N, C-alpha and C positions, 0 to 999 in steps of 0.2 A: 542267698535264698531268702534275704531281707530286700535286696533289691527287687526281686521277683515279686516278693509281695506287697510291696510298695505300688510296682507296675499295676497291679491287679487290683488293690483297694483305689487307686486313681480313676481308672475306668468304669463310668456306671453301666456300658456295655456288656462289660467283660473283653478278654483278649484270646485272640486264636493261638495256636503253635506258632506259627508264621509271625505272627506280630510279637511275640512274646522273644523270639529268636532275634528280631531286630532290634527290640528295645534292649534286650541285655547282652547282644554280641555274641550269643553262645549257639551252640548246635543243637540240633533238633532232641537227640538223644541226651546232653546235658539239660535241656530244659525239663523234659518230660521224668529225669530224674530228680531236680529239683522241686518238681510239683510233688513226687512223692515225699521227699525230704520235709517240706511245710508240713504235710499231713502227719507225719511221724512227730512232729514240734507241737503237735494239736493245734494248729492253723489250718482247718480244714478247707478244701476247694473245693466246686462244685460246677458241673457241666451249666451251660446258658445258651440258649439259642435264639435270634431273632427271625421275625418271621420272611422277612428278606434274605436271609443266609440259606445258602445252598443244602441240600439235605445233609450233605458228608460234610458240612463244616460243623467244626465243637469250638465251642468258645470256654473260657474258664473263669470264673470270678471267686472271690472270698465269701464265705459263708457269714462270716462274722468280722467286725472290724479288727484292725490291727490294736495292741494293748497303747496307750496312750503313750507311755515311755517310749515307745519304739519311733512315735511320731515326733518327738520334740526336737525342734530343730537345735543342732551344734550351733556355736557361737559364729563360723567361720559361714554356715548355711546362712544362717539370719542377715549377718553382713552382705553376703551377695544378694540377698532378696531386696535388702534395704538400698542397696545402688541400684538395681532393676529397677525399684520404684522409682527413683528419680528420672528414669529413661520415659514413663508412661505417661500418655496423658489423662484426664480426669475422664476414663469412660469404665466400662464394668470390668477390663481386666484389672484396671489399677485400684477400683474400690475392692474387688475381691481380693488383690495383695494385700491391700491396706487391713482387710478383716485377719487376712491369717497373721498377719505379723502383729497385730494387737493382740491375738490369743494366746501369742507364745511370750516366753520369758524375756525381757528387754536387755540388750547390750549391758554389760558393766559399764560405769561413767568411762573408765580408762580405753575400754574397747569403743564406746561410742564417739568419742573425741577423736582417736583413730581413724574412726570409719569416715566421720565428718570431714575432715581432713584429706581424706581419699576421693570423696565425693566433690569435693570442691576443686581437687586436680584431676578431674574426670570428666571431657565433654563428650557427649553420647549427641553424636549430630546424624540424621540422615539415617534412622532407623528403618524404614522402609526400602524395600527391594532386596535385590540379589546382594549377598556379603559372605565374606569368608568366616568358616569356623575358627574359633581361637583356640591354640595348646593349651587345654586347663591347666597342666604342670607349669607352662610357663608363665601362664597369668598369674600363678599364686607368686613365684618369684618377683614377677614385675609389680605386683602389689605391695608385695612386704618392701621392696626397694624403694616405691614413690612414697611409702609411709614413714619408712625410716631413713630417707636421705643416704642411701647405700649404692655407692658404684655397684653396676652391674657389668658384666662383658658378653656381650651377645656375639653367636656366630652367624653374621648377616651376608645376604647375597642379593649385593643390589641389580636392580633390573639392567639385562645386556650384559652383566657378568658373569663369565663361565664357570665361578667358584666363589665359594663364600669366605670370608676372612675375620677374624676376632676384633673387635673393636670395644675399647672400655668408655660405657657413658654414665652420665647423670640421669638416670629416669626422671620425669619433671611429670608426667599425665599420660594419660590414654584418649584416643579419639576414634569413633566408631562411625564408620559410612557403609559404602559398599565393600571396604576393606577395612580393617581395624589396624590401628597405628600405636606404636610406643613413641611419645613425645619424649626426646632426651637431648642431652648439649654433650658436646665432646670440647669444642673451644670456645664456649660462652656463649654461642647463639644456639637454640632450639631449633632441632630438625626431627622430621618424621621417620619412622622406620616401619615398613608392613610388615604386620605380625606373621603374614603366613611366608615371609622371606626371611625372617629369624631362623634358622636351623637348631640353635641351641642359645640357652643362656645359663648363665651361673654367677652367685653372690659372690663379692670379693671379700666382704667384711670392711671395707674401706667407706668411712661415713665423708661426704659432700656438704659444703655449706652452701644450703638453699638462697637463692636472691629474692628477699623482701618486696623488692621493686616490681618483681614479675609475677604475673597472674594467670594462670592456665586459660581461664576462659576469656578472659580480655584478649589474650593474643590470639584463641582460637576465632573470637566473633570478628577480628578484623579480616579474615578470610571470606570469599563468597562460598566455599568449600572446605576441603581440609587440605589440598594443596598450598604451601605459603612461599611457592617460587619466584612469586611476581610480585613488582612494587605497587605500592597504595596509590591508586587512581582515582579520577574521577569520571563517572561513566553515566551517559544518558542516553535512555532506550525511548523508542515509540512504538507503542501498542497500537494495532487498529482494528475495527470490525469486533467480533466475538472475541479476539483475543484480549481485547482491551476490558471487556466486561470481566472474563475469567482472571486475569492479572490485578484488577484492583481487589479481588478476594484473598491474594496469596501475600504472604510475608516471604519475599526473598533474601532479605539481608536487614541485622538490625539497624544499618546505616540508611535504609531506604526513603525517599519522599516522593510522593504521587503528587499528580495534579493532572485535573481533565485540561486539554488543549487541543486546539486544531481538529475538533471531532474525534479524537484519540486520546491516550492516555500516554504522561510523559513520566517515566520512572529515572529516578537520580539516586545512584549507588555509590557508596566511597568503601574501596575494597580491594583485596587482591584476590588471586586465584582465577586468572583469566581462563585459564582452562578449561575449568569447572562450569564456568559462567556460559561458555560456547558450548559446551555440551548440554547446558540447558538451554540455549537459545534455540537447538537444534530439534527440540522436542516437538511433536506432533501438534501441539497445541498452539504453539508460538510461529509456525511455519508460515512463511509468507504474511504476515501480519506482525513483525516486529521489525525494528530498524535501527541499527546502531547509529545514533546520531553524534557521539563523543565517547570518547578519543578517535581519533584518525587510526593509533597504533593499533587500535582493537579492532576496526574493520580490516585492516590489513591480514591481523592474523587470522581473523574468521574467516576471512576470503582463501588465505591459504591452507586453513583446515580442510574448508569445503573441497578445494582442487586435490589435496592428499586422497580425500574419499573418494572423488572421481576416478584417479589414477589406482584405486584400489580395483575397480570393476571393469576396468579396460585391460 
């Protein structure tokens, strides 16, 4: 019922029964019973209506604000919001979240140090566009493992494999793009495991020794995207026409160098992750107005990718 009351207070317009069912994951009868339960607790709800609503539509909202003690953030909730704030640009959403955190009790020094360590080993990349939802219970185990340098066992089904197998890994950090990834090492080398393919996770109680010479964000920055299966190469791209004007305003990669030449824009990159770079070059903004000048291996890989796409339609 507290969850229901929070949903009602968050909405300025009020919520319909269908919306409350969707947000709480409960049936119509259960939601109606919970609304009555709130009234019995002295948390009154009232009907509201918008001019644009159908005449049969009923909206519910709280008559008065919830007591402040019920809205105080738990340490784990504040920690989650602090991490989320690191992923936001300096827009209205980031400012609003900063104000919310400023009005709440700060984390203790001990928790704050742990949280900063987790943030330093979490790279949030490509937050826009489609992305999968992470399992909340799994994420709690991952974060504790990353903070405490605790080995984890994950039940993982690799792409193309018919069934999942258990693997013991050292959790190093998290990456987020179209898919979320756990970055972990097994034999000394970091690898990525898609969160949606991890079917189960359990702590082992065993501590591993962190590598002080390895930095999560530096490692992530070496790749064009998230995939780290390719070698690092020097890339030169040529943009022409309108694409040159658009590309000039885009940060493709931390290593990029741009200069005007031959009537267009020359972009130089030094990175890995060719697969995701090829996906980017197929974006409608660049089609017909970008050319891979170097290396030859990337041109061949791009041509093979296009041929595979053509074969799908035949």
